[in-house]
C-alpha positions as CSV (number, residue, x, y, z in Angstrom):
1,M,10.7,1.3,-17.9
2,S,6.9,2.8,-17.0
3,D,6.9,6.3,-16.4
4,S,5.0,5.7,-13.2
5,M,7.8,3.8,-11.9
6,T,10.3,7.1,-12.6
7,C,11.7,8.5,-9.5
8,T,10.8,12.3,-9.6
9,S,10.8,13.1,-6.4
10,R,13.3,14.3,-3.3
11,H,12.5,11.3,-1.2
12,C,14.8,9.1,-3.6
13,D,17.5,10.5,-2.6
14,S,16.9,12.1,0.8
15,I,18.6,9.6,2.8
16,V,22.3,8.8,1.8
17,H,25.0,6.1,3.2
18,S,27.3,8.5,4.4
19,Q,29.5,9.3,7.6
20,D,29.4,13.1,6.6
21,G,26.8,15.5,7.7
22,I,25.7,17.8,10.7
23,P,24.9,15.6,14.0
24,L,21.4,14.9,14.7
25,K,20.5,13.6,18.1
26,L,17.2,12.4,19.0
27,F,16.0,12.4,22.6
28,S,13.1,11.6,24.8
29,V,12.3,14.5,26.9
30,T,13.8,12.8,30.1
31,E,17.1,12.3,27.9
32,Y,16.9,15.8,26.6
33,E,16.7,17.3,30.2
34,S,19.4,15.5,31.4
35,W,21.5,16.3,28.4
36,L,21.0,19.7,28.3
37,Q,22.3,20.1,32.1
38,L,25.5,18.9,30.9
39,Q,25.7,21.4,28.2
40,D,28.2,24.6,28.4
41,S,26.0,28.0,29.0
42,F,26.1,29.0,25.4
43,T,24.3,25.6,24.5
44,Q,22.0,26.5,27.3
45,N,21.2,30.1,26.5
46,I,20.1,28.8,23.0
47,L,17.8,26.0,23.9
48,Q,16.2,27.1,27.4
49,P,14.0,29.7,25.6
50,L,12.7,27.1,22.9
51,H,11.0,25.3,25.9
52,L,11.7,21.6,24.1
53,H,10.1,20.1,27.0
54,K,7.5,18.6,25.2
55,S,8.8,18.0,21.5
56,G,10.6,20.2,18.9
57,A,13.7,20.4,17.0
58,A,16.8,23.3,17.1
59,T,20.1,23.8,15.7
60,I,22.8,25.1,17.3
61,P,25.5,27.2,15.7
62,N,29.4,26.9,16.4
63,I,31.6,30.2,16.8
64,K,31.5,31.0,13.3
65,G,27.5,30.9,12.9
66,E,27.6,27.5,11.1
67,T,25.4,24.7,12.1
68,A,27.0,22.5,14.5
69,L,24.5,20.4,16.0
70,A,20.9,19.6,15.2
71,I,18.6,18.1,18.0
72,A,15.0,16.7,18.1
73,V,12.7,15.9,21.1
74,S,9.7,13.9,21.3
75,A,7.5,13.2,24.4
76,D,6.9,9.5,22.8
77,P,9.9,8.8,20.9
78,S,9.2,5.1,20.3
79,D,5.8,6.3,17.9
80,L,7.3,5.3,14.3
81,W,6.4,9.0,13.1
82,A,7.5,11.0,16.2
83,F,10.5,12.7,14.0
84,A,9.2,12.3,10.8
85,N,8.6,16.1,10.5
86,L,12.3,16.9,11.0
87,P,12.6,17.4,7.2
88,K,10.2,20.1,7.6
89,Q,11.6,21.5,10.6
90,L,15.0,21.5,9.8
91,P,17.1,24.0,7.6
92,A,17.9,22.5,4.3
93,Q,21.2,20.6,4.9
94,Q,22.7,17.4,5.3
95,Y,22.6,15.7,8.9
96,K,24.3,12.6,10.1
97,L,22.0,10.2,12.4
98,E,23.7,9.7,15.7
99,D,23.6,6.6,17.5
100,S,20.1,6.3,18.9
101,P,17.5,3.8,20.0
102,Y,15.0,5.7,17.6
103,G,17.2,5.7,14.5
104,D,15.8,2.8,12.9
105,N,12.4,4.6,12.9
106,L,14.0,7.8,11.6
107,A,15.9,6.5,8.4
108,M,12.5,5.1,6.9
109,T,10.3,7.8,8.2
110,W,12.4,10.5,6.9
111,G,12.5,9.1,3.5
112,L,8.9,8.8,3.4
113,A,8.5,12.6,4.7
114,T,10.1,13.6,1.9
115,Y,7.9,12.4,-0.4
116,Q,6.1,14.6,-3.2
117,F,4.4,13.0,-6.4
118,S,6.3,15.5,-8.8
119,R,5.8,13.9,-11.7
120,Y,3.2,16.7,-13.5
121,L,5.2,19.7,-11.7
122,K,7.4,21.9,-13.4
123,Q,10.4,22.3,-10.9
124,Q,13.8,23.9,-11.0
125,E,16.5,21.3,-9.5
126,D,16.7,22.1,-6.0
127,Q,20.6,21.8,-5.0
128,T,19.7,22.8,-1.2
129,H,17.3,19.7,-0.2
130,I,17.8,18.3,2.9
131,T,19.3,15.1,3.6
132,L,19.9,12.4,6.2
133,A,23.2,10.5,6.0
134,I,23.2,7.0,7.8
135,P,26.5,5.8,8.8
136,D,25.0,2.3,9.4
137,K,24.8,0.5,5.8
138,N,22.5,-2.1,7.0
139,L,20.1,0.2,8.5
140,Y,20.5,2.5,5.2
141,E,19.8,-0.5,3.0
142,E,16.7,-1.7,4.8
143,A,15.4,2.0,5.2
144,Q,15.5,2.0,1.3
145,R,13.8,-1.1,0.6
146,Q,10.8,0.2,2.8
147,I,10.9,3.7,1.2
148,Q,11.1,2.2,-2.1
149,A,8.1,-0.4,-1.6
150,V,6.1,2.5,-0.1
151,T,6.9,4.8,-2.8
152,L,5.7,2.5,-5.3
153,V,2.3,2.2,-4.0
154,R,1.9,5.9,-3.4
155,D,3.1,6.6,-7.0
156,L,0.9,4.3,-8.5
157,V,-2.3,5.4,-6.8
158,N,-1.4,8.9,-7.2
159,T,-0.9,8.8,-10.9
160,P,-3.9,9.9,-13.1
161,A,-6.3,7.2,-14.8
162,G,-5.4,8.6,-18.0
163,D,-1.7,7.6,-17.6
164,M,-2.4,4.3,-15.3
165,M,-4.8,2.2,-17.4
166,P,-4.7,-1.4,-17.6
167,Q,-1.6,-1.4,-20.2
168,D,0.3,1.0,-17.8
169,L,-0.2,-1.3,-15.0
170,A,1.0,-4.3,-17.1
171,A,3.8,-2.0,-17.9
172,T,5.2,-1.4,-14.4
173,T,4.4,-5.2,-13.2
174,K,6.3,-6.3,-16.0
175,Y,9.1,-3.7,-15.4
176,L,9.1,-4.9,-11.7
177,A,9.2,-8.5,-12.8
178,E,12.4,-7.7,-14.7
179,E,14.2,-5.8,-12.2
180,F,14.0,-8.8,-9.8
181,N,14.7,-11.5,-12.7
182,G,11.2,-12.9,-12.4
183,S,8.8,-13.5,-15.1
184,F,5.5,-11.4,-16.5
185,N,2.6,-12.8,-18.5
186,E,-0.8,-11.0,-19.4
187,I,-3.8,-12.2,-21.1
188,V,-5.5,-9.7,-22.9
189,D,-9.1,-9.0,-24.2
190,A,-10.9,-11.7,-26.0
191,S,-8.0,-14.3,-24.9
192,L,-9.7,-13.8,-21.2
193,I,-13.1,-15.6,-22.5
194,E,-10.8,-18.2,-24.3
195,Q,-9.0,-18.8,-20.8
196,N,-12.0,-18.8,-19.0
197,Y,-11.5,-15.4,-17.2
198,P,-15.3,-14.7,-17.8
199,M,-15.9,-12.0,-15.2
200,I,-12.8,-9.7,-15.7
201,H,-13.8,-9.4,-19.4
202,A,-17.4,-8.5,-18.5
203,V,-16.3,-5.9,-16.2
204,G,-13.8,-4.6,-18.4
205,R,-15.1,-5.2,-21.9
206,A,-16.7,-1.6,-22.2
207,S,-13.5,0.4,-22.0
208,E,-11.3,1.1,-25.2
209,N,-8.6,0.4,-22.7
210,R,-8.6,-3.7,-22.8
211,P,-9.0,-5.8,-19.8
212,R,-6.6,-8.3,-18.9
213,L,-5.3,-10.5,-16.2
214,L,-1.3,-9.7,-15.1
215,E,0.9,-12.3,-13.5
216,L,4.1,-11.9,-12.1
217,K,6.1,-14.7,-10.9
218,W,9.2,-14.9,-8.8
219,G,11.2,-17.3,-6.7
220,K,12.2,-20.9,-6.4
221,E,9.4,-23.6,-6.9
222,S,10.7,-25.4,-4.2
223,D,9.9,-22.7,-1.7
224,P,6.1,-22.3,-0.2
225,K,4.0,-20.6,-2.8
226,V,2.4,-17.1,-1.8
227,T,0.0,-15.5,-3.9
228,L,-1.0,-11.9,-3.7
229,V,-4.4,-10.7,-5.6
230,G,-4.8,-7.2,-6.3
231,K,-8.1,-5.2,-7.4
232,G,-6.7,-3.3,-10.6
233,V,-9.7,-1.2,-11.7
234,C,-7.7,1.5,-13.2
235,F,-11.0,4.2,-13.1
236,D,-14.2,3.3,-11.8
237,S,-17.1,5.0,-13.4
238,G,-19.5,2.8,-11.6
239,G,-20.6,1.7,-14.9
240,L,-24.3,1.8,-15.9
241,D,-25.0,2.5,-12.2
242,L,-23.1,5.9,-12.7
243,K,-21.5,7.2,-9.6
244,P,-22.2,10.7,-8.8
245,A,-19.4,13.5,-9.7
246,N,-18.0,13.8,-5.8
247,A,-18.1,9.9,-5.7
248,M,-16.2,9.5,-8.9
249,R,-13.7,12.2,-8.3
250,L,-10.9,9.9,-6.6
251,M,-11.7,6.8,-8.6
252,K,-8.1,7.0,-10.1
253,K,-7.2,5.1,-6.5
254,D,-9.4,2.1,-7.6
255,M,-6.6,0.2,-8.6
256,G,-5.0,0.6,-4.9
257,G,-5.4,-3.2,-4.3
258,A,-3.2,-3.6,-7.3
259,A,-0.4,-1.0,-6.3
260,H,-0.8,-2.5,-2.7
261,V,0.4,-6.2,-3.7
262,L,3.1,-4.6,-5.8
263,G,4.3,-2.9,-2.7
264,V,4.1,-6.5,-0.9
265,A,5.9,-7.9,-3.8
266,H,8.7,-5.3,-4.1
267,L,9.6,-6.3,0.0
268,V,9.2,-9.7,-0.6
269,M,11.7,-9.8,-3.6
270,S,14.2,-7.3,-2.4
271,H,14.5,-9.2,0.7
272,A,15.0,-12.7,-1.0
273,L,12.3,-13.9,0.9
274,P,12.2,-17.9,0.3
275,V,9.0,-18.1,-1.3
276,Q,7.8,-19.0,-4.5
277,L,5.8,-15.7,-5.1
278,R,2.9,-15.2,-7.8
279,V,1.2,-12.1,-8.2
280,L,-2.3,-11.8,-10.0
281,I,-3.8,-8.2,-11.0
282,P,-7.1,-8.4,-12.7
283,A,-6.9,-4.8,-14.5
284,V,-9.6,-3.2,-15.9
285,E,-11.7,-0.1,-16.5
286,N,-15.0,0.0,-15.6
287,A,-16.4,2.4,-18.1
288,V,-20.0,3.0,-20.1
289,S,-20.6,2.1,-23.6
290,A,-23.2,0.2,-25.5
291,N,-21.6,-3.2,-24.3
292,A,-21.3,-2.5,-20.9
293,F,-22.9,-5.2,-18.3
294,R,-25.9,-4.6,-16.8
295,P,-28.1,-4.5,-13.7
296,G,-30.0,-7.7,-13.6
297,D,-27.4,-9.5,-16.2
298,V,-26.5,-13.1,-15.1
299,L,-22.8,-13.6,-15.3
300,N,-20.6,-16.9,-15.5
301,T,-17.4,-17.1,-13.2
302,R,-14.3,-19.3,-13.6
303,K,-15.5,-21.3,-10.5
304,G,-19.1,-21.9,-13.0
305,L,-21.0,-20.1,-10.0
306,K,-23.5,-17.6,-11.7
307,V,-23.9,-14.2,-10.5
308,E,-26.7,-12.0,-10.6
309,I,-25.7,-8.1,-10.9
310,D,-27.1,-6.2,-8.3
311,N,-25.4,-3.0,-8.9
312,T,-22.4,-2.5,-11.5
313,D,-20.6,-0.3,-9.1
314,A,-19.6,-3.6,-7.1
315,E,-17.4,-4.5,-9.8
316,G,-14.1,-5.3,-7.7
317,R,-15.1,-8.2,-6.2
318,L,-16.3,-9.7,-9.9
319,V,-12.7,-9.1,-11.2
320,L,-11.2,-10.2,-8.2
321,C,-13.4,-13.7,-7.9
322,D,-11.7,-15.1,-11.2
323,A,-8.4,-14.4,-10.2
324,L,-9.1,-15.8,-6.6
325,T,-10.5,-19.1,-8.2
326,D,-7.2,-19.1,-10.3
327,A,-5.0,-18.6,-7.3
328,C,-6.7,-21.7,-5.5
329,E,-6.1,-24.0,-8.4
330,Q,-2.5,-23.8,-7.7
331,N,-2.9,-24.8,-4.4
332,P,-0.7,-21.9,-2.6
333,D,0.1,-22.2,0.9
334,L,-1.6,-18.5,1.5
335,I,-3.3,-16.2,-0.6
336,I,-3.6,-12.5,0.4
337,D,-5.8,-9.9,-2.0
338,F,-6.0,-6.3,-1.4
339,A,-8.6,-4.1,-2.7
340,T,-10.3,-0.8,-2.6
341,L,-13.5,-2.8,-2.1
342,T,-15.9,-0.9,0.2
343,G,-17.4,2.5,1.6
344,A,-18.7,0.2,4.6
345,C,-15.2,-0.6,5.7
346,R,-14.3,3.3,5.8
347,I,-17.7,3.8,8.0
348,A,-16.5,0.9,10.3
349,L,-13.0,1.9,10.8
350,G,-12.3,5.3,9.4
351,T,-9.9,6.2,6.2
352,E,-6.8,5.5,7.8
353,L,-7.0,1.8,9.4
354,P,-7.4,-0.8,7.0
355,G,-9.5,-3.7,7.8
356,Y,-8.8,-7.6,6.7
357,F,-10.8,-11.0,7.0
358,S,-9.3,-14.5,7.3
359,N,-10.3,-17.8,7.4
360,S,-7.4,-18.7,9.3
361,N,-7.6,-17.5,13.3
362,E,-3.6,-18.3,13.5
363,I,-2.8,-16.1,10.4
364,A,-4.9,-13.2,11.4
365,H,-3.5,-13.0,14.8
366,A,0.1,-13.2,13.4
367,L,-1.3,-10.0,11.1
368,F,-2.3,-8.4,13.9
369,Q,0.8,-8.6,16.0
370,A,3.0,-7.9,12.7
371,G,1.0,-4.6,12.4
372,S,1.3,-4.0,16.2
373,Q,5.3,-4.4,15.9
374,T,5.6,-2.4,12.6
375,Q,3.2,0.2,13.7
376,D,1.2,-0.4,10.5
377,P,-2.0,-1.0,12.3
378,V,-4.5,-3.2,10.7
379,W,-7.8,-4.5,12.1
380,Q,-9.9,-8.0,11.8
381,L,-13.3,-7.9,10.7
382,P,-15.6,-11.1,11.2
383,L,-16.7,-13.2,8.0
384,H,-19.9,-13.7,9.7
385,T,-21.7,-16.5,8.2
386,P,-25.1,-15.7,8.7
387,Y,-24.7,-12.6,6.5
388,K,-24.5,-14.9,3.4
389,D,-28.2,-14.8,3.0
390,M,-27.8,-11.0,2.1
391,I,-26.1,-12.1,-1.2
392,K,-28.5,-15.0,-2.0
393,S,-30.0,-14.7,-5.6
394,D,-33.7,-16.0,-7.0
395,V,-32.4,-16.4,-10.1
396,A,-28.7,-17.3,-9.9
397,D,-26.1,-18.9,-7.3
398,M,-25.6,-15.3,-5.8
399,V,-25.8,-11.3,-6.0
400,N,-22.6,-9.2,-6.3
401,S,-24.3,-6.6,-3.9
402,A,-26.5,-7.1,-1.1
403,A,-30.0,-4.8,-1.0
404,S,-28.7,-3.4,2.5
405,P,-26.0,-1.4,3.1
406,F,-25.4,-2.7,6.5
407,G,-22.6,-5.0,7.1
408,G,-21.2,-4.1,3.5
409,A,-17.6,-4.9,4.1
410,I,-18.7,-8.4,5.6
411,T,-20.9,-9.4,2.6
412,A,-18.3,-8.4,-0.1
413,A,-15.6,-10.5,1.8
414,L,-18.0,-13.2,2.2
415,Y,-18.8,-13.2,-1.7
416,L,-14.9,-13.3,-2.0
417,Q,-15.1,-16.2,0.1
418,A,-17.2,-18.3,-2.0
419,F,-14.4,-18.4,-4.3
420,I,-11.8,-19.5,-2.0
421,E,-11.4,-23.5,-1.2
422,N,-12.1,-24.0,2.0
423,D,-8.6,-25.6,3.3
424,T,-6.5,-22.4,1.4
425,P,-5.6,-20.1,4.0
426,W,-6.7,-16.6,2.9
427,I,-6.6,-13.0,4.1
428,H,-8.9,-10.2,2.2
429,F,-7.6,-6.8,2.8
430,D,-10.5,-3.6,2.4
431,V,-8.2,-0.4,2.3
432,M,-8.8,3.3,1.5
433,A,-5.3,3.6,-0.1
434,W,-5.6,7.1,0.3
435,N,-5.0,9.8,3.0
436,N,-7.4,12.4,3.3
437,R,-5.4,14.6,5.6
438,T,-1.5,15.2,5.8
439,L,0.1,13.6,9.0
440,P,3.7,13.5,9.9
441,G,5.5,11.5,7.2
442,R,2.0,10.9,5.6
443,P,0.9,13.6,2.8
444,S,-2.7,13.7,1.9
445,G,-2.8,11.3,-1.4
446,G,-2.1,7.7,-2.4
447,E,-0.9,5.6,0.5
448,A,0.5,2.2,1.5
449,M,-1.8,0.5,4.1
450,G,-0.8,-2.7,5.8
451,V,1.8,-3.3,3.1
452,R,4.7,-3.5,6.1
453,A,2.4,-5.2,8.4
454,V,1.9,-7.8,5.8
455,F,5.6,-8.2,4.9
456,E,6.3,-8.4,8.7
457,M,4.2,-11.2,8.9
458,L,5.4,-13.3,5.8
459,Q,8.8,-12.7,7.4
460,G,7.4,-14.2,10.6
461,R,6.0,-17.1,8.9
462,Y,8.6,-17.9,5.9
463,G,11.9,-16.1,6.8
464,Q,14.7,-17.9,7.7
C-alpha cells in the first residue's frame, strides 16, 4: 500500500455508524425560532443571549452540567456547506445526527471538514477528537464513499513531489485497482517509445524518475466503456523554459488531474456503477537536464501529428495527447480528462470554479445540471473553432502553445481536441486542484473539484 493512501487523519473516523451520542439538531432560522418558543425557561435562558437568529451553534447542559443537546442554525441550511464548521464550533465529543432534511449534507461535510493532511506531522494520539454518529447505515456508507474519494484526491495533491513521483503514483493506482478487484498495467521508459507513446517519453525523459503510462481497468466488458484520462505531471519545473520560483512553488499539484480521475474512479468502483472503466495516467516529471526537450523541437505524437514546441512549460497537453489518442482507439462511449492545464482558466473563472469543454452539448448540459444538483459547481467554456489559427505552425502540423496569452484555456482545449475522434463524446476539465483559502469544509491545500459532479452525471447516464 502506498504511503500516500495511508489514512493518518482524524477525518477517517470522524463519522461512525452508531445510535450513541449527544443529540444534534439542525435548524433553519424559522425552524429554530419556532422550536425555541416551545422549550422550557432553562433552555431559553441559555440560548436567547446567544442570538442565533442568523446562524451559529450551541450546546445545552443537563442538571449535572453535562452536554445534553447540541443545536446548529443556518440562514441557508440547504447549502451543502451550511453546517460544515460544526466540528470546529462544538466541544470535542460524539454527537448523534438527529433526523433532519439537512442531515445528508452534514454526513459528508463533517468528514471533509475534519480533514487534515498529517503525513509529516509528529502528533500525539488525540483521544478526545470530535465524531458524528449516523444512525442510518445507508447514509453513513454513502458519506464514507464520498469522503474517501475526496480525501484520496486531497492526499495525492498535498503529497510533496519527492514522495509522489511517477513510480509513487503508479503504486497508488495499482493499490486502488487491487482494492476493487480491477487490473493495473504500466508502460515504462523506453517501452513508451517501443509502444508508440513518444510525447510521454519526450516530456519525462529528462528526469531520473522514469516516465510511464499507467492503466487501471475495472468492470464488465459488456458494459459501456468510460475512459478517464488524468494529467500526471508529478512536478513541473517548466523544463528549459524554466518557471520562476513563485510559479514553481506549488507544482507538486501538477498531477492534480491524475488525482481527480482516481477520485472519480474510486466513486465509480465503490458504487459498482455498471460501466467498463478504463483510467489512463501519463505520469512524468518535467525536469531539466542535457536530454530535455527544447523550444523549437518538432516532436511526433501517437496519432502521427507533428508538434512544434513553442514552450516546454506547456507540457501537460503533450503527455495528454498520446493518452487521448490511445483512449479513442478503443472506441469508448465517453472520454473525460482532467488536468491542471492553464493559468488562463484561473483568470477566467477564478481558482475555485473548474472550467470544462465538451464536444457534446447533451453531455455538457447534463454535467452542468449534475454540478448544480450536488453543489459541486462546474462551468462550460467554448471550443471556439476560429482560435485554431492560434496553434498553427509554419514547420509542423501544430504548435503546443499559442503565442498570445488571450484565450489560453480555449487554445489548450483545441489542441487536445485535435486528438479526439469526431464521433467520440469527450469532456476536458481544466482545474486548479488547490484551495488558496480555507472555507467551511474545504481547508487550504489540495482539493477535488468537479469530481462529485462528474460522478453524478455518470450515475444519471449509466446507473440502473
